[in-house]
C-alpha positions, -999 to 999 in steps of 0.1 A, spaced: -709 389 -631 -680 365 -635 -659 390 -618 -682 392 -589 -682 356 -584 -644 355 -583 -647 383 -559 -671 361 -537 -648 330 -537 -619 352 -528 -637 366 -498 -648 331 -488 -615 318 -492 -599 346 -471 -626 342 -443 -618 304 -444 -582 311 -443 -585 335 -413 -608 309 -393 -581 283 -399 -553 305 -388 -573 315 -357 -582 281 -347 -545 271 -352 -535 300 -330 -563 300 -304 -570 262 -300 -559 250 -266 -554 214 -278 -558 186 -254 -548 189 -214 -524 162 -217 -510 144 -186 -482 119 -186 -490 89 -166 -477 55 -179 -489 34 -149 -526 51 -149 -543 24 -173 -529 -5 -148 -554 7 -122 -584 14 -145 -612 -10 -147 -642 -14 -170 -674 -11 -151 -693 -44 -161 -727 -42 -176 -756 -50 -153 -773 -84 -162 -803 -65 -175 -780 -43 -198 -762 -74 -208 -796 -89 -221 -803 -58 -242 -769 -59 -257 -769 -94 -264 -762 -90 -302 -737 -62 -298 -700 -65 -299 -691 -51 -266 -663 -65 -247 -674 -56 -213 -698 -83 -213 -670 -107 -206 -653 -114 -173 -634 -84 -157 -617 -76 -125 -642 -55 -107 -626 -47 -73 -655 -25 -62 -679 -55 -62 -652 -75 -42 -653 -48 -17 -691 -48 -13 -689 -85 -8 -665 -83 20 -688 -56 36 -717 -80 37 -694 -109 48 -682 -88 78 -717 -80 89 -728 -117 84 -698 -132 102 -704 -148 137 -699 -119 162 -701 -94 134 -718 -61 135 -753 -64 121 -764 -35 102 -792 -16 125 -816 12 113 -807 46 129 -824 78 129 -816 105 102 -798 129 123 -774 101 136 -772 83 104 -737 94 93 -721 85 126 -737 50 134 -715 21 137 -728 5 104 -704 2 75 -710 28 48 -706 34 10 -706 70 1 -714 80 -35 -708 114 -47 -724 127 -79 -713 153 -104 -721 190 -108 -692 214 -114 -696 243 -91 -725 227 -73 -697 205 -56 -696 236 -32 -727 220 -15 -711 188 -7 -681 209 5 -701 228 29 -721 198 40 -689 178 49 -673 207 65 -704 214 88 -705 176 95 -667 177 105 -670 207 127 -700 193 145 -687 159 151 -663 169 181 -637 144 169 -631 156 133 -649 128 116 -678 139 95 -690 103 89 -680 71 107 -670 38 94 -670 47 57 -655 18 37 -660 27 0 -664 62 -19 -673 66 -54 -671 97 -72 -679 113 -106 -670 148 -121 -667 172 -95 -673 141 -70 -640 130 -81 -619 156 -63 -642 152 -34 -633 114 -33 -597 121 -32 -601 145 -3 -627 126 17 -608 93 16 -583 112 41 -608 133 57 -633 104 66 -606 79 74 -608 71 110 -574 56 110 -558 88 98 -544 114 125 -569 141 134 -546 168 121 -545 150 87 -583 148 86 -586 185 94 -560 193 69 -579 173 42 -611 190 52 -597 226 49 -583 214 15 -618 203 4 -634 238 15 -605 256 -4 -612 238 -35 -647 251 -38 -641 286 -24 -623 304 -55 -622 342 -54 -624 343 -89 -637 320 -118 -602 322 -135 -587 303 -104 -607 274 -119 -612 275 -155 -601 301 -184 -638 304 -195 -640 321 -230 -675 317 -236 -695 296 -260 -688 316 -291 -651 310 -291 -657 273 -287 -652 266 -325 -618 284 -324 -605 270 -291 -621 235 -292 -639 242 -259 -658 268 -241 -632 267 -212 -594 259 -207 -586 237 -177 -551 248 -169 -561 263 -138 -582 234 -128 -552 212 -132 -531 236 -110 -559 237 -84 -562 198 -80 -524 195 -77 -523 221 -50 -551 205 -31 -534 170 -29 -495 181 -32 -495 215 -16 -458 228 -17 -447 195 -27 -456 179 7 -463 142 5 -484 142 36 -516 137 18 -504 112 -7 -491 91 24 -526 95 38 -543 83 6 -518 54 4 -526 43 39 -564 51 39 -587 25 51 -614 37 27 -615 23 -10 -618 52 -34 -630 50 -72 -633 76 -98 -653 70 -128 -649 82 -165 -658 75 -200 -632 67 -227 -637 86 -258 -627 59 -283 -648 28 -272 -674 48 -251 -672 24 -222 -674 35 -186 -643 30 -165 -633 37 -129 -600 41 -115 -587 26 -83 -574 56 -62 -553 40 -37 -535 19 -63 -526 47 -84 -507 62 -54 -494 29 -41 -480 16 -73 -467 50 -87 -426 50 -90 -425 85 -71 -446 111 -56 -449 133 -87 -460 102 -108 -486 97 -80 -499 132 -83 -500 132 -121 -522 99 -119 -545 115 -94 -549 146 -112 -554 125 -145 -583 106 -129 -599 138 -112 -597 156 -146 -608 129 -167 -641 126 -147 -645 162 -150 -637 168 -187 -671 173 -202 -668 174 -239 -672 208 -257 -675 228 -223 -640 216 -210 -608 213 -227 -602 176 -238 -583 155 -210 -558 132 -226 -536 107 -207 -502 101 -225 -475 76 -222 -498 44 -219 -485 10 -232 -517 10 -254 -513 45 -267 -528 79 -257 -563 80 -245 -589 108 -245 -613 107 -216 -647 122 -210 -666 133 -178 -682 102 -163 -715 120 -162 -718 116 -199 -728 80 -192 -741 80 -154 -739 98 -122 -732 71 -97 -717 38 -111 -725 5 -93 -749 -17 -114 -729 -51 -117 -710 -43 -83 -743 -43 -64 -758 -70 -84 -727 -91 -69 -734 -78 -35 -770 -89 -38 -757 -124 -46 -735 -122 -15 -764 -111 7 -787 -139 -5 -759 -165 4 -754 -150 38 -786 -135 52 -811 -155 73 -812 -193 68 -784 -206 45 -809 -229 31 -834 -202 21 -824 -190 -16 -846 -159 -9 -842 -146 25 -867 -123 41 -860 -86 35 -856 -78 71 -829 -105 72 -811 -91 42 -813 -56 57 -791 -67 85 -762 -75 64 -765 -48 37 -744 -19 41 -757 17 43 -755 37 12 -752 75 13 -758 95 -20 -747 133 -23 -765 148 -54 -740 178 -58 -768 198 -75 -805 204 -77 -831 177 -89 -851 201 -110 -842 228 -132 -854 263 -129 -877 281 -153 -863 295 -187 -893 314 -203 -870 333 -226 -867 301 -247 -903 304 -257 -893 333 -277 -859 324 -289 -845 297 -314 -810 306 -303 -791 272 -312 -767 278 -283 -793 285 -256 -815 257 -267 -787 232 -267 -774 241 -235 -809 237 -221 -813 202 -234 -779 192 -223 -789 204 -186 -822 186 -188 -805 155 -199 -778 155 -174 -803 161 -146 -826 133 -157 -795 110 -158 -785 119 -123 -818 113 -107 -823 81 -128 -792 66 -118 -798 72 -80 -832 61 -82 -819 28 -99 -799 22 -67 -830 11 -50 -840 -12 -77 -807 -30 -73 -806 -27 -35 -844 -34 -25 -838 -39 14 -809 -17 25 -809 17 39 -802 44 13 -797 81 25 -797 109 1 -790 148 3 -792 173 -27 -787 208 -32 -825 217 -37 -835 248 -19 -806 267 -29 -829 296 -44 -842 304 -9 -807 310 7 -794 346 12 -760 354 -4 -736 369 22 -719 389 -5 -751 407 -18 -777 404 13 -802 389 -14 -815 355 -25 -789 335 -42 -788 338 -79 -771 313 -105 -756 333 -133 -736 323 -165 -703 315 -148 -691 280 -147 -676 287 -111 -692 318 -97 -676 326 -62 -708 342 -49 -729 314 -59 -704 289 -45 -705 305 -13 -742 302 -13 -739 264 -19 -714 260 9 -739 279 33 -767 257 19 -748 225 29 -740 240 64 -778 250 69 -789 214 60 -766 199 86 -780 223 113 -815 213 105 -833 193 134 -834 162 110 -800 168 95 -791 168 57 -800 131 52 -833 116 44 -841 80 34 -852 67 1 -884 46 6 -879 8 2 -897 -13 -25 
């Protein structure tokens, strides 16, 4: 019996040694990007007043004063609309909403491969515009996860001050980014069973290469110059692993303050990949060379889908100061609407999950864990968008989503679209791009208005 115990211990030791060796050999480690100036242009997204109330007894540094450039930009949009001779914000019809003269804020959600919906949507708007401008008078763009790459490209594609050929190029790059021929062009997906050995389900070296190609093709600085000179403010959100706080990067400043083009590309790539680095599923993203030490960053969707709380509270303060009668501390909603910029929200994904009846007969931890994660993220996405109305009660909010994808016909198969287990399925992404185009071609267009309070 004693001999049997020794043999069992030896087997367990050998198995443990084998796992350790495999872990050491197969583990990807972090996707490290060297960007010393990165942290200089990253801002903590301050907590809303309500969250600050809840966190009164907590030791959290974000409750103190912080520079919040997004709030400053929103305030300036209100001031321009309210200024003598300024352009009041007027209501427009859904089909014409994107090309009205109103100043606009565009918010792009996460969704991974679902970002193909947004790519198809904006390409169709671009082609139908007649002037290569999918949306008119966009002043601020925010992006999370897949929306972060869209932010970089749309800062150029939607910039009315950019040359037409530059906007066309940016839109082609956006569509290309969501048109892989194989999943391996985006991620090195080894499956969930290798997660413990590799540190994540998918390696992100291909994604890094793809982002670099999208913004720095063949070493050309044309796109970097276009971002540097863009009339649109762009902000990309992510979460710092250590403190757990939500941060956002100022895209233009990452380029403008970079010592050279290569440093600018690395900083933009770090921002886009940080915003897309979903823990466990994607290889960890780590920015190195910072004065404060290396920092591991997570997908912004870990915390929220669209980020705006304190910035929009400050916008509301500006609205109440400038709308209607200056002596009235609570101007009528109609007067407030006249100085509130239009908000456009792209939900790069569905708002409900498809049925999963197999889970009623399975206690598979991976399958159930993945389902729980999907439901949690979906609820977070929808809740964040709905919260926008509570913070912005009188302005116009336009929304579009990838709902309806299951009724699209896949060009590759001639059958209704199906979503498989791939992280980036070329056929499914083709369906999503077609869905975006289809909604643009509808009589009422791709946008619908969120009801007011």
